N, C-alpha and C positions, 0 to 999 in steps of 0.2 A: 851525255854523259850528263850534265848539272843537269837537266829535264829529270833524264830518271830519278835522278838522287832526290830532287825537289817531286817527285810523285810517290815517290817510297812514303819521305816524309809526311806528306798529306795523308797520304789512306794511312800509314797511321797513327795519324791525329784525326782526323775523322773515325778511328775506331774508339782512341783515347774518349774521344766526347762523345757518340755516339753510338758506343758497341754494345751497351744495352739495348737499346731501340732494334738494331738490329741484328743479335741476336735469333735467331729463328726458333729456338727453347728456350722457356727458364732458364738460368746455365744452375741453379741450386735444386733441380727438378729431379730427383732420385729416381730411377727404376730399374729395383735389385732382380727382376727377374730379368729382366737382360745381359745385367750386370757388363763387368767388359766386355768390347764389340770392334771390331777393326770396321774400317769406314764402308761406307752401305749407300745408297740411295736418298734413306731418310739422316743418317746422321754425316755427315761429306768427311770427319775427320775419325768417325768412331763416337765410343761413349768408355767412361773411366770404369772404376772396380763400383762403383756404387748405379752406376748405369746413367750418367750423367754425361749430355751434349756437353763434345772438349771444341765444339770452332766455335759453338755460346759463352762455354766458360773464356777462352778466350779471346771474343771479340768485349769480351765485360768486362777479361781482366787486362784490357789495352789501357783502361780510364789509368788504375794503381800502378799499373807498370811503368806508366809514362807520364802523370802529370804529376808523379810526386817530385819525377827529377826537374821535370820545367820547374821547378819549387824552388828547387837547390839549384838549376842554373843562375833562374832572376838572382835569387839572394847573396847569390856566389859574385856573381858580375856585376852586383853595383856595389857591392864590398870591397871586392879586393880592387876596381878603377875607381871609384874614389878614394881608398886610402892611398893608393901606388900611386895618384898623382899627387896627393897630398905630399906624402913621403917626398915624393922628387922635384917639386917641384917649392915646396920651403928648405926642402935642406936640414941641415941644422941639426937641433936638440931633435926636434918634430921628426927628422931622417932617422932619427941615431935611436929611438926608439924605439920606430916602429918597428926598422929593422932588426934587432935584440928580441923582438917579442914575435917576430916574424921566423927568425932565427930555431927559438925555444921549439913553435910551432909543426914548425915542419920536421926537428928531431923526433919527433912523438911518432909511434908505431899508426899511422890512422887509424886502418882499417879494426885491428886488435880496439881502441878508443873506443869508435865506433859500435864493434859492441856490447865491449861492458857499459856505455852509457846505455844502450836499447836492453841491453839486457835486465840489467839492475833498474834501470829509471821504472821505462816500460811504458804505455800510454801510447804503442803504437809509432807509424809513419811519423805523427807528427815529434816526437826530440829527436828521431836518423833523418830527417830533414835538416832540424837545429845544429845537430852536431857535424853533419858532412859538408851545410854550409860554411861551419866553422872553420872546419878543418884542409876545406878546398880552397879556401881564399888566399891563406898566406905564400902558396906558390902564384899563385897570381900576383900577387901584391908586387911581389920581386920584381915581374916580366914587365908589368907597368911602371913603376916606377923607376927600370934602368931604361925605360924608354923617353919615360919624359925626361928626365938627367941628358938626354942627348936632344929631345926636340927643346928644351926649353933653352938651349944658348942659339939657337939659330936665329935665323932676322926678322923674320916674322914676329919671335914673341920679345925678341931683343925693341923690333917697332913698337908692339904692344903696351909695353913695360914703359917706353921714351913719354907714348903717348897720355902716359899714368892710368890706363885700367885698371880695376881692381883686381888681385891675386886668384880669385875665381871666377871672373869674368875668360882670362887669361887658361885660363886653366880649360875650362869645358864649354868656350867656342872656338877657341882656337888651336889649344893643345889637341883637347878631344877629338877632334875628328880627322886628325894626324896617327891617332893610337887604332880608330877606329879596325882596320884591317886583325890588330893584332886580340881584341874585343871579342869581338865573333868569334874569330877561329877558338880563343879561349873559352867561350863562352858554350862550343858548339863540343869541344872536350870536357868540357866541366858536365857535362847533360852525358855522355856516352859514359862518363864514370862512374856518376849518379847511379844510372840503369842498374849498369854490372853491379855496384857498390847493394844496391839496393834489391834486388833481383836475388843476390848473394846474401841476404839477411832472409830474406824470407824464405830461401834456400834451407835455408839453418832453423828456419820456427821462428824466428827473432820480428816480432813488431807488427805481423797479420794474424787473425787467427784461422785455428785449421778453417778448411773449407772456403774459403774466401776467393772468390774467384780471382787469380793472381797468377802473374807465369812464371816468378822464379817458386810461388807455392807451390804451380801445379808441376813443375821441372819433380821437384821432390817427393808430391803425392804421387806420382805416376809412375817411380825410378823403377818400380816391381811388375811395373804393365807393358816390358819390350816381347816378352814373347806373345799378351794376348793381342795388345793396341802399342804398338812402339812412338804413334802419331800422341798420344795425351800427351809423352815425354818432348817428341824434338817439335813439334807445334812450336809451344811457345821457347822452346830456346830457339831456335831456326828465325823467329820472327824478333827474340832479342837479339841476337846475331846480326839477321840483317837491318836493324834500324842502325847499331852499332856502325856498324861499316858505313852505310849511308850520310850517317851525321858528319861522320870522320871522314872521309873525305870530299862529302857537302864545304865542311871547316874549309882544308888546303885550299879548294876554286874561290872561298868567297875571297882568303887571305890573299890570294895572283886576283882576282880583279879589283879589292877594294885596292890593293895597293898599287896598281897601275892608274888607279883613277885619283889615288893619292896629293895631297898637296904638295908641292917643294920647296 
């Protein structure tokens, strides 16, 4: 199962990195005479209402559909892990201030805030990534902080403090490896959440200009073609679902594997 999940995500990564070169046609090339048509030998997934090859647009759209969520995941993982370790290890007023800020952030309706920020400020996915990283971080901070509180009281952490090691060394060289299973699992869940949220923004017409190859935007643009060529919408929707499920299941496997090999 794990091999299959890695293979699925590996193929998705290849499409994200080289999809534009793998596309059999120019994803923006129009054929108004052909228009919307079902799958054929020339167009394996058919064409949309402007005669653009759906397979080419799916491959080209993998970049924006997947790379932005990866960026959100990297930002969220670094922020949540650092802040969670700091709050859990330092405790005191540092912990109190961070946790009250986290409680306030979690109380906000995240998706609504994201739509408002991107819709009002504009500027494409750049602001969406920044807002999403800020909104996704608090929940993971709370998880990492609770695990850090437990780890800091264990014998190996006490021994490190007795030896006079710096707090930063204890946190990142000794505590962090034992938090790795949760960090990795949270990272993959953040990727899935960002993938779905950004696809939702694209579906609503927020973040990317019309006509841009993107899975979420393709679903919205082609939803009126279900009678002529349903694959124009089904293909990007299915890919979002498959990638999200694969990342979620791989997160479970990674958590179990890393937990078995963790320090006790």
